[in-house]
ZAMARGU-4260 file (C-alpha; in steps of 0.2 Angstrom, whole numbers, plus 5000, padded with zeros to 4 digits):
<rodrens>
0) 5843/5063/4280 | 5860/5060/4271 | 5867/5055/4288 | 5854/5041/4289 | 5857/5035/4272
5) 5876/5035/4276 | 5873/5025/4292 | 5863/5012/4282 | 5876/5011/4269 | 5889/5009/4283
10) 5879/4995/4291 | 5877/4986/4275 | 5896/4987/4271 | 5900/4981/4289 | 5888/4966/4287
15) 5898/4962/4272 | 5915/4963/4281 | 5909/4952/4294 | 5905/4938/4282 | 5920/4939/4272
20) 5934/4927/4279 | 5947/4935/4268 | 5944/4953/4274 | 5958/4958/4286 | 5954/4974/4297
25) 5967/4987/4298 | 5970/5000/4312 | 5963/5013/4299 | 5946/5004/4299 | 5945/5004/4318
30) 5951/5023/4318 | 5938/5027/4305 | 5924/5019/4314 | 5930/5027/4331 | 5929/5044/4322
35) 5912/5041/4315 | 5906/5036/4332 | 5913/5052/4340 | 5906/5063/4327 | 5888/5055/4328
40) 5890/5056/4347 | 5893/5075/4346 | 5879/5077/4334 | 5867/5068/4346 | 5873/5078/4361
45) 5871/5094/4351 | 5853/5089/4348 | 5850/5085/4366 | 5856/5102/4371 | 5845/5110/4358
50) 5830/5099/4364 | 5832/5107/4381 | 5829/5124/4373 | 5815/5119/4361 | 5802/5106/4366
55) 5798/5101/4348 | 5815/5095/4344 | 5817/5076/4342 | 5834/5067/4344 | 5828/5050/4340
60) 5836/5049/4323 | 5853/5056/4330 | 5852/5043/4344 | 5849/5029/4332 | 5864/5035/4321
65) 5875/5036/4336 | 5870/5019/4343 | 5873/5011/4325 | 5890/5019/4324 | 5894/5013/4342
70) 5889/4996/4338 | 5899/4996/4322 | 5914/5001/4331 | 5912/4988/4344 | 5909/4975/4331
75) 5925/4980/4322 | 5935/4980/4338 | 5929/4962/4342 | 5933/4956/4324 | 5950/4964/4325
80) 5953/4954/4341 | 5947/4938/4334 | 5959/4940/4319 | 5974/4939/4331
</rodrens>
C-alpha cells in the first residue's frame, strides 16, 4: 500500500515538473526514475512468478506501479531531450 501512495506522490511531483518552465532536469533525475522503474519491474515480475504458484495472487497493483514508473521515466527522458 505504501508503494501505491509513493507512486501517486511521484506522479503528482512529475506533473508539477512538467508544468514548470524553470525546472531543469538533471541526469540524477533520470537515473532515479530509471532505478524506480527497474525496482517496480522486479516487484511486478516477482509477483507474476508467485502468481504461477498460487492462483489467488493478484498482480494488478504491481503492474500499475510498474507502468506508472515506466511512463514517468519515459516522460523525463523526453523532457530532458526537449531541454537540449
